[in-house]
N, C-alpha and C positions, 0 to 999 in steps of 0.2 A: 025936150025940155023934162018931161015927166020921167023920162029914163035917166036923165042926169040927176034929178032929185032922188031918184030910188038909188043911185050909185052912191051919192053921197050920205043918204040915209044907212046905207048899207055900212058904209065906212065908219059913221059915227058910232052905229050898233057895235062893231066888232072892237072898236077901240074900248067902249064901255065894257064889253065883255072881257077883254083882256085885263082891263084894269080891275076889275071884280075879282078876277081869278088871281092876280098879284096880290091883292090886298088879303085874301083867304090864305095865300101863302105864307104872306108875313105874319098874319096872327097866329096859324098854326105853329109857325117857327117859334114866336115869343112865348106861346103857351108851353110848347115842349121844353124850351130853355128854364122858364119858371119853374116848371115841375121837376126839372133835374137839379136845379139850384135848392128847391125845397127838400128834395130827397137827400141832398148831401148835407143840408142843415139838420136833419133829423138823424143822420146817421150816427155822430159823435154822441148825441144825447143818449140813443139807444145803447151806446157802448159804456157810458158813464153810469148809467142807472145800477148796473150789478155792483161797481166799485162802490157808489154812493150808500148802497144797501149794507155792504159788508162793513163800511167803515162806521155806520150808525149802529149795526150789531155789535161790533167791538168796543165801541163807546158805551154802550149800555152794559155789555159784560163788564167793563171796568168800572163803572159806576157801581153796579151790583156788589163787585168784590170789595171797593171801598167802603160800602156801607156796611157789609158783612163785617170788615175788621173794625170800622168804628162801633158797631153793635157789640162785638166780642171784647174789645179794649173797655168800653162801657160797664160791661158785665164783670169784666176782672176787677176793675176800680171798685165796683159796687161790692164784690165779694171781700175785698181786702178792707174796705170801711166796715163791713158787716163784721169781719173777724177782730178787728181792733176796736178797742173799747177803753174809756176811761173808767178807772177803779178808785174809789174811796174807800176809806176804812169803815168797818162796821163792828162795833163794839170793840174796838182798839186793834183791829186785824184787817188785813187787805191781802189779797191774792189774786195775781195776774199771771199773763203768759207773754211769749215773745210779742212784741209790737204793741202791748197794752200800755196806756199812760197811766202811771201811778201818781196818784194826787196827794203829796204830803203836805204837812203845814206850812213848809217853807219853800218846797219846789217840786216841780213835776219831774219825775225820771221815766225813761223808756228804755228797755233792752232791744235793740233793733234786731241783733243777730249774735251767734256764739258758736265756736267751733273749738274742736280739741287737736292738737298738734304735738309732735314728739319735742320739737324746741322753736323757740320764738325769737327770730331776728338775732341768734346768736347765743341767746340765754338757754342755759342747759337746765332743766329741773333736778331735783334730787333723785337719787336712785327709787324707783317703785312709783315716781309720779310723772306726769306729763303735763302739758300747757293748755289752759282753757283760755280763750280770748274771746271776749265780749265787746261789742259796740253798743255803748250807752249815750244817750240824750239827756241832757239836765237843763232845765228851764227855771229860773228864779221867778216865783210867783208871789215872794214876799215884797213887803212895803219899803224895803232898804236892801242895799247891797248885802250878800251874804258869803262868808268865808266857808269854802268847800274844802274837803279833806278826802284823800284816797280810802282813809279807813272808814268813811261814811257808808261804804258798801262791803258786803262781806259774801263770800261764797259757802255755799252748803251743799253736801251731797247727800244721798239717800242713805243714811245711816243714823242709828240712835247714840252714837258716842259723844261724849261731851266735848270733845276736841276735834270733831268732824265739821270743821269750818275754817277759813282762812280768809286773810286780807290781800289786796293786789301786791304784787312784787315790789311796788315803788314804795312800799311801808320799810322796806328792808334794803333796797338797792336803788341805783339811778336808772331812770329810764333808759330803754334800749331802743326806744323809737319815737319819732316826733308825733305819732298818732296817739300815744298814750296820755291819758288824763295825768296832770302833775299831782305830786304828792298834795300840794296845796294851791289853791287858786281862788280867785275871787270873781263872783258873778253880779253883774249891776241889775238893777230892777228890769224885768223883762228879758234879761240876757241869756241867750241859750249857747250850749256848747256840746259839741258831739266828738267824742273820744273813745279810745279803748282802755278797758281795764283787763289786765293780764293777771291771771292766778296759777299758782301750781296746785294740782289736784291729783288725788290717787288714780294710778292706772286701774282700769277696769271698772270704774264707776261709769255710770250711763245716765243718771238723773241729777241734775243739780237745780239749784235757786240762787238769786241774788237778792239780797234783803237790805233793807234800810230800817232803822229805829231812831224814831225822833228823840232828841235830846235838848233839854233846855237850860238855861243860864242857871238856873237853882239846882242843876244836877238831877232834875225830876224826868222820868221817861214818859214819852208819848205812845202813839201807836207805831205798830211795826207792819212792813209791808215786803211782800215776797214776790218774785217773778220766777216761776218754775218753767223748766225747758229742758230737752233732751238733745245735746249737741251731737254732730257727726265727726269723726276723725278725718282730718284731711291729710 
């Protein structure tokens, strides 16, 4: 009877040992699979990190370049504003440069640019002369509409002669371009107009000015305004 008990106990013990061994194998397999899965999960992240870092660096470089460009543009605008100014008469006389706003009794005017050329849009100057083309902006600052004339503005060159000046070609000929300011035109209150004044000037002259003299209904004269510049030949 005891022997039978010992046999039964031996069988039970063997089964327990077998079962425990099987469980350890299962746990070990699960652990290995989980570790492999974690390693596979970590591998792509490790591969993506350099790319993410590179993209971040490139984005930072683009942002720095953009900020540098904005600073440069702001600086250029600031310099332009600093160079251009509003000019009022002092003791009956005012002197400005390209881009300056000349503040007269009736209107403001500004010479935006000017250049020399051999001919303008088919218009041929007289012998010994060339063309001077100036872009001008005029704004009515008076309290009513004003009549404007091409002869309001005249060109002078660096000479002491009594006849060393002239008026736009529209004073003696029809416009040859739609961009030219007309012989006469009306500016309403606060109205602004930009157009070209085209002159014949002596060849070889380098320095010029465009002037305006205030004239009133009683034939009296007011202040005189000059914009001085040196145009380039195109």
